[in-house]
ROKE-344028 format. One line per field, with one value per residue (C-alpha): residue number from 1; residue in one letter; x, y, z. Coordinates in Angstrom, 1 decimal. Layout:
% ROKE-344028
n <- [NUM; ...]
res <- [a; ...]
px <- [X; ...]
py <- [Y; ...]
pz <- [Z; ...]
This chain:
% ROKE-344028
n <- [1; 2; 3; 4; 5; 6; 7; 8; 9; 10; 11; 12; 13; 14; 15; 16; 17; 18; 19; 20; 21; 22; 23; 24; 25; 26; 27; 28; 29; 30; 31; 32; 33; 34; 35; 36; 37; 38; 39; 40; 41; 42; 43; 44; 45; 46; 47; 48; 49; 50; 51; 52; 53; 54; 55; 56; 57; 58; 59; 60; 61; 62; 63; 64; 65; 66; 67; 68; 69; 70; 71; 72; 73; 74; 75; 76; 77; 78; 79; 80; 81; 82; 83; 84; 85; 86; 87; 88; 89; 90; 91; 92; 93; 94; 95; 96; 97; 98; 99; 100; 101; 102; 103; 104; 105; 106; 107; 108; 109; 110; 111; 112; 113; 114; 115; 116; 117; 118; 119; 120; 121; 122; 123; 124; 125; 126; 127; 128; 129; 130; 131; 132; 133; 134; 135; 136; 137; 138; 139; 140; 141; 142; 143; 144; 145; 146; 147; 148; 149; 150; 151; 152; 153; 154; 155; 156; 157; 158; 159; 160; 161; 162; 163; 164; 165; 166; 167; 168; 169; 170; 171; 172; 173; 174; 175; 176; 177; 178; 179; 180; 181; 182; 183; 184; 185; 186; 187; 188; 189; 190; 191; 192; 193; 194; 195; 196; 197; 198; 199; 200; 201; 202; 203; 204; 205; 206; 207; 208; 209; 210; 211; 212; 213; 214; 215; 216; 217; 218; 219; 220; 221; 222; 223; 224; 225; 226; 227; 228; 229; 230; 231; 232; 233; 234; 235; 236; 237; 238; 239; 240; 241; 242; 243; 244; 245; 246; 247; 248; 249; 250; 251; 252; 253; 254; 255; 256; 257; 258; 259; 260; 261; 262; 263; 264; 265; 266; 267; 268; 269; 270; 271; 272; 273; 274; 275; 276; 277; 278; 279; 280; 281; 282; 283; 284; 285; 286; 287; 288; 289; 290; 291; 292; 293; 294; 295; 296; 297; 298; 299; 300; 301; 302; 303; 304; 305; 306; 307; 308; 309; 310; 311; 312; 313; 314; 315; 316; 317; 318; 319; 320; 321; 322; 323; 324; 325; 326; 327; 328; 329; 330; 331; 332; 333; 334; 335; 336; 337; 338; 339; 340; 341; 342; 343; 344; 345; 346; 347; 348; 349; 350; 351; 352; 353; 354; 355; 356; 357; 358; 359; 360; 361; 362; 363; 364; 365; 366; 367; 368; 369; 370; 371; 372; 373; 374; 375; 376; 377; 378; 379; 380; 381; 382; 383; 384; 385; 386; 387; 388; 389; 390; 391; 392; 393; 394; 395; 396; 397; 398; 399; 400; 401; 402; 403; 404; 405; 406; 407; 408; 409; 410; 411; 412; 413; 414; 415; 416; 417; 418; 419; 420; 421; 422; 423; 424; 425; 426; 427; 428; 429; 430; 431; 432; 433; 434; 435; 436; 437; 438; 439; 440; 441; 442; 443; 444; 445; 446; 447; 448; 449; 450; 451; 452; 453; 454; 455; 456; 457; 458; 459; 460; 461; 462; 463; 464; 465; 466; 467; 468; 469; 470; 471; 472; 473; 474; 475; 476; 477; 478; 479; 480; 481; 482; 483; 484; 485; 486; 487; 488; 489; 490; 491; 492; 493; 494; 495; 496; 497; 498; 499; 500; 501; 502; 503; 504; 505; 506; 507; 508; 509; 510; 511; 512; 513; 514; 515; 516; 517; 518; 519; 520; 521; 522; 523]
res <- [m; t; d; m; n; g; t; p; t; p; g; g; s; t; p; n; p; g; g; q; p; g; q; p; a; n; p; q; p; l; q; p; t; q; p; a; a; a; v; p; p; q; g; a; y; q; a; h; p; g; h; e; a; h; g; a; a; q; h; g; y; g; a; q; p; p; y; g; t; q; q; t; y; e; a; e; p; v; s; v; h; p; q; h; g; q; k; s; s; g; g; k; t; f; l; i; a; f; a; g; a; l; v; a; c; v; l; a; f; g; i; w; g; v; t; n; a; i; g; s; a; g; k; g; d; v; v; t; n; p; t; t; g; q; q; t; v; i; a; p; n; d; d; p; t; l; a; e; t; v; s; a; k; c; l; p; s; v; v; a; i; d; v; y; a; a; p; q; q; q; g; g; m; g; g; l; e; e; l; f; g; y; n; y; g; y; g; p; e; q; g; t; d; g; q; e; l; q; m; y; s; q; g; s; g; v; v; l; t; e; d; g; y; i; i; t; n; n; h; v; v; e; g; g; q; a; y; k; v; t; v; a; g; n; t; y; d; a; e; l; v; g; t; d; p; s; s; d; v; a; v; l; k; a; k; d; a; k; g; l; t; v; m; e; v; g; d; s; d; n; l; t; i; g; e; w; v; m; t; l; g; s; p; f; g; l; e; q; s; v; a; t; g; i; v; s; a; t; s; r; s; q; i; m; d; a; q; e; s; m; q; s; g; g; t; g; e; v; t; i; y; p; n; m; i; q; t; d; a; a; i; n; p; g; n; s; g; g; a; l; v; d; a; e; g; k; l; i; g; i; n; t; l; i; t; s; y; s; g; n; y; s; g; v; g; f; a; i; p; v; n; y; a; i; n; l; a; q; q; i; i; a; g; e; t; p; t; h; a; q; l; g; v; s; l; s; t; v; s; a; q; s; a; q; r; y; g; l; a; v; d; a; g; a; y; v; a; g; v; s; e; g; s; g; a; a; a; a; g; i; v; p; g; d; i; i; t; a; f; d; g; q; p; v; e; s; a; s; d; l; m; l; d; v; r; t; k; n; p; g; d; t; v; t; l; t; v; n; s; a; g; q; t; k; d; v; q; v; t; l; g; d; d; a; a; s; q; q; a; k; t; e; q; q; s; l; d; g; r; d; g; a; m; g; g; m; s; l; e; d; m; l; r; l; y; d; q; q; q; r; e; a; a]
px <- [-83.7; -86.1; -87.6; -89.6; -92.8; -93.7; -93.8; -94.1; -91.8; -89.7; -91.4; -92.1; -91.9; -94.9; -95.6; -96.3; -97.7; -98.3; -101.7; -103.8; -104.3; -107.4; -110.1; -113.0; -113.4; -116.6; -117.9; -118.8; -121.5; -120.1; -120.9; -120.7; -120.0; -117.5; -113.9; -111.5; -109.4; -105.7; -104.1; -101.0; -97.9; -97.2; -95.4; -96.8; -98.3; -102.0; -103.4; -104.1; -107.7; -109.0; -106.7; -108.0; -106.6; -105.2; -105.1; -106.7; -110.2; -109.8; -109.3; -112.1; -110.5; -113.0; -116.7; -117.9; -121.3; -121.4; -121.0; -124.3; -126.0; -127.8; -129.0; -132.3; -133.3; -136.9; -137.3; -140.2; -141.8; -141.1; -144.3; -144.5; -147.2; -147.6; -148.4; -151.5; -150.8; -147.6; -147.2; -147.4; -144.2; -146.0; -145.1; -141.4; -141.5; -143.1; -140.4; -137.6; -139.2; -139.7; -136.1; -134.8; -136.8; -135.5; -131.9; -132.6; -134.0; -131.0; -128.6; -130.6; -130.6; -126.9; -126.0; -128.4; -126.6; -123.1; -124.3; -125.8; -122.7; -120.6; -123.0; -122.9; -119.1; -117.3; -113.9; -111.5; -113.9; -113.2; -116.2; -116.3; -118.0; -120.6; -120.1; -116.3; -115.2; -112.8; -112.2; -112.1; -111.2; -113.9; -113.0; -115.9; -116.3; -115.0; -117.7; -117.7; -119.2; -116.6; -114.1; -117.0; -118.2; -114.7; -113.8; -117.0; -116.2; -112.5; -111.9; -113.4; -110.6; -107.7; -105.6; -103.6; -100.6; -98.8; -95.4; -93.8; -90.2; -88.1; -86.6; -83.0; -83.8; -85.2; -82.0; -80.0; -81.9; -79.9; -82.1; -85.4; -87.1; -85.7; -86.6; -89.9; -91.2; -94.4; -95.0; -98.8; -99.0; -99.7; -99.0; -96.4; -97.2; -96.0; -93.9; -94.2; -91.5; -93.2; -90.8; -92.2; -92.4; -92.8; -94.5; -91.9; -93.4; -96.7; -97.9; -100.8; -102.1; -104.9; -107.2; -106.8; -109.1; -112.1; -110.2; -107.6; -104.6; -103.2; -100.6; -98.2; -94.6; -91.6; -90.1; -93.3; -93.0; -89.2; -87.7; -91.0; -91.6; -95.4; -98.1; -101.6; -103.9; -107.0; -109.6; -113.0; -112.6; -111.7; -108.2; -106.7; -103.4; -101.5; -98.7; -96.2; -96.8; -93.8; -91.8; -90.1; -87.4; -86.1; -89.5; -90.6; -93.7; -95.0; -98.1; -99.7; -102.5; -105.1; -105.7; -109.3; -110.6; -113.5; -116.0; -113.5; -114.3; -111.9; -110.7; -111.5; -108.4; -107.9; -105.4; -102.2; -101.2; -104.1; -103.5; -103.8; -101.5; -103.7; -106.5; -108.0; -106.6; -106.9; -104.4; -105.7; -103.8; -102.5; -100.1; -98.4; -100.6; -103.8; -106.0; -108.5; -107.0; -107.6; -106.1; -106.8; -104.7; -103.8; -101.5; -98.5; -96.5; -96.0; -93.0; -90.9; -88.2; -85.7; -83.1; -82.5; -79.1; -77.8; -76.6; -79.8; -81.7; -79.7; -80.1; -83.9; -83.8; -83.8; -81.5; -79.4; -81.4; -81.1; -84.6; -85.8; -88.8; -89.8; -92.5; -93.8; -96.8; -96.0; -98.8; -99.3; -101.9; -100.4; -98.2; -96.5; -94.7; -97.3; -99.0; -96.6; -98.4; -101.7; -103.8; -103.7; -107.1; -108.8; -112.1; -113.9; -112.5; -110.3; -106.8; -104.1; -101.0; -99.4; -98.1; -94.4; -92.0; -91.8; -89.2; -88.7; -86.1; -87.9; -89.0; -92.7; -95.1; -93.8; -96.1; -94.0; -95.0; -94.7; -96.8; -95.8; -98.2; -100.9; -100.4; -96.8; -97.4; -100.4; -98.5; -95.8; -98.3; -100.1; -96.9; -96.2; -99.8; -99.3; -96.2; -93.8; -90.6; -91.4; -89.5; -88.6; -87.3; -83.5; -81.0; -78.4; -75.4; -73.3; -73.0; -71.2; -71.5; -69.3; -68.3; -66.1; -63.3; -63.4; -63.7; -60.6; -58.6; -59.4; -59.7; -63.4; -65.2; -68.1; -68.2; -71.6; -73.5; -73.7; -70.4; -70.9; -68.5; -69.9; -72.6; -74.6; -74.5; -77.9; -79.2; -81.0; -77.9; -75.7; -78.1; -78.0; -74.2; -73.5; -70.0; -68.0; -66.5; -69.6; -71.2; -75.0; -75.9; -79.6; -82.7; -85.6; -84.3; -84.0; -80.5; -78.8; -76.5; -75.6; -76.0; -78.9; -80.7; -80.4; -81.6; -84.7; -85.4; -85.2; -87.4; -90.2; -90.5; -91.8; -89.9; -90.2; -90.4; -88.1; -86.2; -83.7; -80.4; -77.9; -74.4; -71.0; -68.7; -65.0; -65.8; -68.6; -72.2; -75.0; -78.6; -79.4; -82.7; -82.7; -85.4; -85.4; -85.3; -86.3; -84.3; -85.7; -82.3; -80.4; -83.0; -82.6; -78.8; -78.7; -81.0; -78.7; -75.6; -77.1; -78.0; -74.4; -72.5; -75.2; -73.8; -75.8; -74.6; -77.0; -74.1; -71.3; -70.0; -67.6; -66.6; -66.0; -62.2; -62.6; -64.7; -62.1; -59.2; -61.1; -61.9; -58.3; -57.2; -59.7; -58.6; -54.9; -55.8; -57.8; -54.9]
py <- [48.5; 51.3; 53.3; 56.5; 56.3; 59.8; 58.7; 55.7; 53.8; 55.4; 57.1; 54.8; 51.6; 49.5; 49.3; 45.9; 46.5; 43.6; 42.4; 44.3; 42.5; 42.5; 42.3; 40.3; 36.8; 35.8; 32.8; 29.8; 27.3; 23.9; 21.0; 17.8; 15.7; 18.0; 16.8; 19.2; 21.3; 21.0; 23.9; 25.3; 25.8; 29.3; 31.2; 29.3; 31.1; 30.9; 29.5; 32.1; 32.7; 30.3; 27.5; 24.4; 23.5; 20.0; 18.3; 15.9; 17.1; 15.4; 12.0; 9.9; 8.8; 6.6; 6.0; 9.6; 10.4; 12.8; 16.5; 18.1; 14.8; 15.0; 12.1; 12.7; 10.8; 10.8; 11.4; 9.2; 9.4; 6.4; 4.9; 2.5; -0.2; -2.3; -5.9; -7.6; -9.9; -8.0; -5.7; -2.1; 0.0; 3.3; 4.6; 3.8; 5.4; 8.5; 8.8; 8.3; 10.9; 13.4; 12.9; 13.3; 16.5; 17.9; 17.3; 18.8; 21.9; 22.2; 21.8; 24.2; 26.9; 26.3; 26.6; 29.6; 31.3; 30.7; 31.7; 34.9; 35.7; 35.2; 37.1; 40.1; 40.0; 43.0; 43.1; 40.9; 40.1; 37.2; 34.7; 32.3; 28.9; 28.5; 24.7; 24.3; 27.7; 27.9; 31.4; 32.1; 35.2; 35.9; 38.0; 39.3; 38.2; 40.6; 43.0; 42.9; 46.4; 48.0; 48.8; 50.2; 52.5; 53.7; 54.3; 56.3; 58.5; 59.1; 59.2; 62.7; 63.9; 62.1; 64.2; 63.3; 65.6; 66.3; 67.9; 69.9; 71.0; 72.3; 69.6; 70.7; 70.6; 67.1; 65.9; 67.5; 66.2; 63.1; 60.8; 62.0; 61.9; 58.4; 57.1; 58.8; 60.1; 59.1; 59.6; 59.3; 61.8; 64.9; 68.2; 70.8; 73.4; 77.0; 78.2; 81.7; 83.0; 81.5; 78.6; 75.3; 72.7; 69.0; 66.7; 64.5; 63.1; 62.3; 61.6; 61.8; 64.1; 64.6; 67.6; 69.4; 72.4; 73.3; 76.1; 73.8; 73.2; 69.7; 67.7; 65.5; 64.3; 66.6; 64.0; 64.2; 68.0; 68.3; 70.0; 71.0; 74.4; 74.1; 71.8; 70.6; 68.8; 66.8; 66.5; 64.8; 65.0; 68.7; 69.9; 73.0; 74.8; 74.7; 76.5; 75.1; 76.6; 75.1; 72.0; 70.3; 68.2; 66.7; 65.1; 64.6; 66.7; 69.4; 71.5; 72.6; 75.0; 74.5; 77.9; 79.2; 76.0; 76.1; 73.6; 70.7; 67.6; 67.6; 64.2; 63.4; 63.1; 60.2; 59.5; 57.7; 57.4; 54.9; 52.1; 48.4; 46.0; 43.9; 46.5; 47.1; 49.9; 51.2; 53.0; 55.6; 57.4; 57.2; 54.3; 54.4; 57.3; 55.4; 57.9; 57.1; 53.6; 51.9; 48.8; 47.2; 45.5; 45.7; 47.6; 45.3; 47.2; 50.6; 52.7; 51.8; 54.5; 55.1; 57.7; 58.2; 59.6; 61.9; 59.1; 57.2; 60.4; 61.0; 57.4; 57.8; 60.9; 63.5; 66.4; 64.8; 66.0; 63.7; 62.7; 61.4; 59.2; 58.5; 56.1; 55.2; 52.9; 49.6; 48.1; 45.4; 47.4; 48.1; 51.1; 51.6; 54.4; 57.2; 56.4; 58.7; 61.6; 59.7; 58.5; 55.6; 55.5; 53.3; 51.4; 54.6; 56.4; 58.6; 59.7; 58.0; 58.3; 59.7; 56.9; 57.4; 54.5; 50.9; 48.2; 46.2; 44.5; 45.6; 49.1; 48.0; 46.7; 43.7; 43.7; 46.1; 49.8; 52.7; 55.8; 58.9; 59.1; 61.7; 63.3; 64.1; 65.1; 67.3; 69.3; 70.1; 70.9; 73.3; 75.1; 75.4; 76.7; 79.3; 80.6; 79.3; 77.3; 73.7; 73.0; 69.7; 68.8; 69.3; 68.1; 70.7; 68.4; 67.3; 63.5; 60.5; 56.8; 54.9; 51.4; 48.7; 49.6; 53.4; 52.6; 50.4; 52.9; 55.9; 54.2; 55.0; 53.7; 52.0; 50.4; 51.6; 54.8; 58.4; 60.4; 64.1; 66.1; 69.5; 71.2; 74.2; 77.2; 77.8; 74.3; 71.8; 69.6; 72.5; 73.3; 69.7; 69.7; 67.5; 68.3; 67.2; 63.8; 62.4; 59.3; 58.9; 55.3; 55.4; 57.6; 57.3; 53.9; 52.6; 51.7; 54.1; 52.1; 54.9; 58.6; 57.7; 56.0; 59.2; 61.4; 59.3; 59.2; 63.0; 63.4; 61.4; 64.1; 67.7; 70.9; 71.5; 67.8; 66.6; 63.3; 61.2; 60.5; 57.9; 59.4; 58.0; 60.9; 60.3; 56.6; 57.4; 56.6; 59.0; 59.9; 63.5; 65.3; 67.3; 69.7; 69.6; 72.8; 73.4; 73.5; 76.7; 78.5; 75.6; 75.0; 78.5; 78.4; 75.2; 76.6; 79.6; 77.5; 75.2; 78.2; 79.3; 76.1; 73.5; 71.1; 69.2; 69.8; 67.5; 65.8; 68.2; 65.6; 64.5; 61.0; 60.3; 60.4; 63.9; 65.0; 63.7; 65.3; 68.6; 68.3; 67.5; 70.6; 72.8; 71.5; 72.2; 75.7; 76.3; 75.3]
pz <- [159.9; 160.7; 157.9; 157.7; 155.8; 154.7; 151.1; 148.8; 146.5; 143.7; 140.9; 137.9; 140.0; 140.8; 144.5; 145.9; 149.4; 151.8; 152.8; 155.2; 158.5; 160.6; 157.9; 159.3; 157.8; 156.2; 158.1; 155.9; 156.9; 157.9; 155.5; 157.6; 154.6; 152.8; 152.8; 154.5; 152.1; 152.4; 154.4; 152.6; 154.8; 156.0; 153.3; 150.4; 147.5; 146.9; 143.7; 141.0; 140.1; 137.5; 138.5; 140.1; 143.5; 143.7; 147.1; 149.4; 148.5; 145.1; 146.7; 148.1; 151.4; 153.3; 152.5; 152.2; 150.8; 147.9; 148.6; 149.6; 150.5; 153.8; 155.9; 157.8; 161.0; 162.2; 165.9; 167.1; 170.5; 172.9; 174.5; 177.4; 177.0; 180.2; 179.2; 180.6; 183.5; 184.5; 187.4; 186.3; 186.8; 186.4; 189.9; 189.5; 186.0; 187.4; 190.2; 187.7; 185.3; 188.1; 189.4; 185.8; 185.3; 188.6; 187.6; 184.2; 185.8; 188.1; 185.2; 183.0; 185.7; 186.3; 182.6; 182.3; 185.1; 183.6; 180.2; 181.4; 183.4; 180.3; 178.2; 180.5; 180.7; 179.3; 177.6; 179.4; 182.3; 184.6; 185.0; 187.8; 187.2; 190.1; 190.2; 190.0; 191.1; 188.1; 186.7; 183.0; 181.1; 178.5; 175.5; 173.3; 169.7; 167.1; 166.0; 162.2; 162.1; 164.3; 161.5; 159.4; 162.2; 163.1; 159.4; 158.9; 161.9; 161.2; 157.5; 157.0; 159.3; 157.5; 155.1; 152.0; 151.6; 148.3; 148.6; 145.7; 145.1; 142.3; 140.1; 140.9; 144.6; 144.3; 142.8; 145.6; 148.6; 149.3; 147.1; 148.4; 145.0; 144.4; 147.8; 148.4; 145.0; 143.4; 139.7; 139.0; 136.2; 138.4; 136.7; 137.8; 140.5; 140.5; 143.3; 144.9; 142.6; 139.5; 139.4; 138.1; 140.9; 140.7; 143.2; 144.7; 147.9; 149.5; 153.0; 155.4; 158.1; 160.6; 161.0; 164.3; 163.8; 161.7; 160.0; 158.6; 161.0; 160.2; 162.1; 160.2; 160.4; 159.7; 157.3; 155.2; 154.6; 154.8; 151.8; 150.3; 148.7; 148.1; 149.6; 148.6; 151.0; 150.3; 153.0; 152.6; 148.8; 148.7; 147.8; 149.3; 148.9; 152.2; 154.0; 156.4; 159.8; 161.6; 162.4; 165.2; 163.5; 166.7; 167.4; 163.7; 164.1; 161.7; 161.2; 157.9; 157.4; 154.6; 153.1; 153.2; 154.8; 157.2; 158.7; 158.5; 160.6; 163.6; 164.8; 168.4; 170.5; 172.9; 175.7; 174.6; 178.3; 178.9; 176.4; 176.9; 175.1; 172.8; 172.3; 168.9; 166.7; 163.2; 160.9; 158.4; 155.7; 152.1; 151.8; 148.4; 147.5; 148.0; 149.8; 152.5; 153.2; 156.6; 158.2; 161.6; 164.2; 167.9; 170.2; 170.1; 172.8; 174.3; 175.5; 172.4; 172.3; 169.6; 168.4; 164.7; 164.4; 161.7; 159.4; 159.6; 158.9; 155.8; 154.6; 155.0; 152.9; 155.7; 156.3; 159.0; 162.0; 165.1; 165.9; 169.3; 169.4; 173.1; 174.2; 170.8; 170.3; 168.5; 166.3; 163.8; 161.9; 158.5; 158.1; 154.7; 152.9; 152.6; 155.9; 157.8; 159.5; 159.4; 162.3; 164.7; 166.4; 169.0; 169.0; 169.8; 166.8; 169.0; 167.9; 170.0; 167.7; 164.6; 162.3; 161.8; 161.5; 160.5; 161.1; 157.9; 155.7; 152.6; 153.5; 153.4; 156.0; 157.9; 161.0; 163.1; 162.9; 165.3; 166.1; 168.1; 171.1; 170.6; 174.0; 173.1; 169.5; 170.2; 172.8; 170.3; 167.5; 169.8; 170.5; 166.8; 166.1; 168.8; 167.0; 169.7; 169.3; 170.5; 173.6; 175.4; 178.8; 179.1; 181.7; 180.7; 180.0; 177.0; 177.0; 175.5; 176.1; 178.4; 177.2; 178.7; 176.4; 177.2; 180.9; 180.8; 178.7; 180.9; 184.3; 184.7; 187.8; 185.8; 182.4; 181.3; 181.5; 180.2; 180.7; 181.5; 179.4; 180.1; 182.2; 181.0; 183.4; 185.1; 184.1; 186.4; 186.3; 187.5; 190.3; 191.4; 191.6; 188.6; 187.2; 184.2; 184.7; 186.5; 185.0; 185.2; 185.6; 186.4; 185.8; 188.2; 189.2; 185.7; 184.4; 182.0; 179.6; 177.2; 176.3; 174.1; 177.0; 179.0; 176.2; 175.7; 179.4; 179.6; 176.5; 178.2; 180.8; 180.7; 181.6; 185.3; 186.3; 189.0; 188.5; 190.4; 188.9; 190.1; 189.6; 190.0; 190.9; 191.5; 192.2; 194.7; 193.9; 195.0; 194.1; 193.2; 192.5; 189.3; 188.2; 184.4; 182.4; 178.7; 175.5; 174.1; 174.1; 172.8; 170.1; 168.9; 169.1; 167.2; 164.5; 164.1; 164.0; 161.4; 159.3; 159.4; 158.7; 157.9; 160.4; 163.0; 166.5; 168.5; 170.3; 169.3; 166.8; 169.5; 170.7; 174.3; 173.6; 172.1; 175.1; 177.6; 175.8; 175.8; 179.5; 180.3; 178.3; 180.1; 183.5; 182.6; 181.4; 184.6; 186.7]
């Protein structure tokens, strides 16, 4: 189950977040005579403070000296005293000593060379042993000051967001207050019409400009009527500049803010699996919290459909998450909209989702890549409607059952039910009834696959589609357009009837029936 994390546990409940990974361990000096403590099996509970641990350390197995007892051995020099009347072996001894010294020098210089080679090795460098020729990957020791340095650099740019709404609206938002609400005794807020508002959700954000533009998740601000943001200890009223629900990106503006610390932006297209990262935000309303981990994977894509969105407290908007960054750094409710940064303290992602059975941190979290998120935020700040790459078709998924029932040529792919006039698909000759089976050489198993593939591109990019048309397979080049017109049309339609029209609400069967009807009418 994948959950959004814009806000914490229900109001009145006591959150119980999981442990934060990645905290540097305090090395303890080895005691040669101390018995080894028993290691509890994974999943066992640790003893409560004040309780004595019972285990092998209480039993005197073997003849062990008391704890703390040290045995000292004196190193005495060895002298050779030739006896009177015996032939002196001084010459032989000198040669042996000289040979031994020579070997020692060779070994010393060899070890020195290897040690210096290792010492000068960078992250993930390969070192070759000059004697054996064996290659070894050398990873540097963790720097215990790294987390402190990155925290000091980035925390002034991390924002805590409080979202306010009218009490009656909270009760009618599909359980938003129950799922996301905090209740920490904050007072009411006055809306623009003088109506009393209550805080019902909290989240995180990141400072983009000195004058107060802040990027966050759409699901953090969704349904809010007033906002307050806290940056570097200062609290500001904020206004919602704009949102892109289909990408889960939003921008707030802190009123009258100036001189804020802008977070340095990195490059999310240049990440290495296993590299060190840190999450920063307000999990469970705990402002200025950090956690460390690694990049677990990249290019994790997902679509949250309307039903999942409603279950997570949203408004039912289909949300497309392409190429997300997976991390084991802790992401919990309230972290959403916060920062994922690299070892240089550069922003590489916006924390957004977790996969968990409990709804809390379970070691699998996801962030929207910063290159993608910042592009959308800049469009919002410029007053534009955020746009995405668009193929220009309406789709449904082909399955083995539907292929057998309707006699389709393939049993997996994205069925084209309609083609928009003037779109890239129309220009490439794609027609209703075609089945798209590959995108730039990668298999397309469903309509969702194709939607995610398209969303990873930019308007104007040219892609190669493998299309099965009337039983014949061909490759076609398609120049992608943008969805500005369809975004505007969808917004207008939703304002009229409140329904989500991302996929037309139609099954493949409905699309095929409509297509057959259109063909008969055309005839």
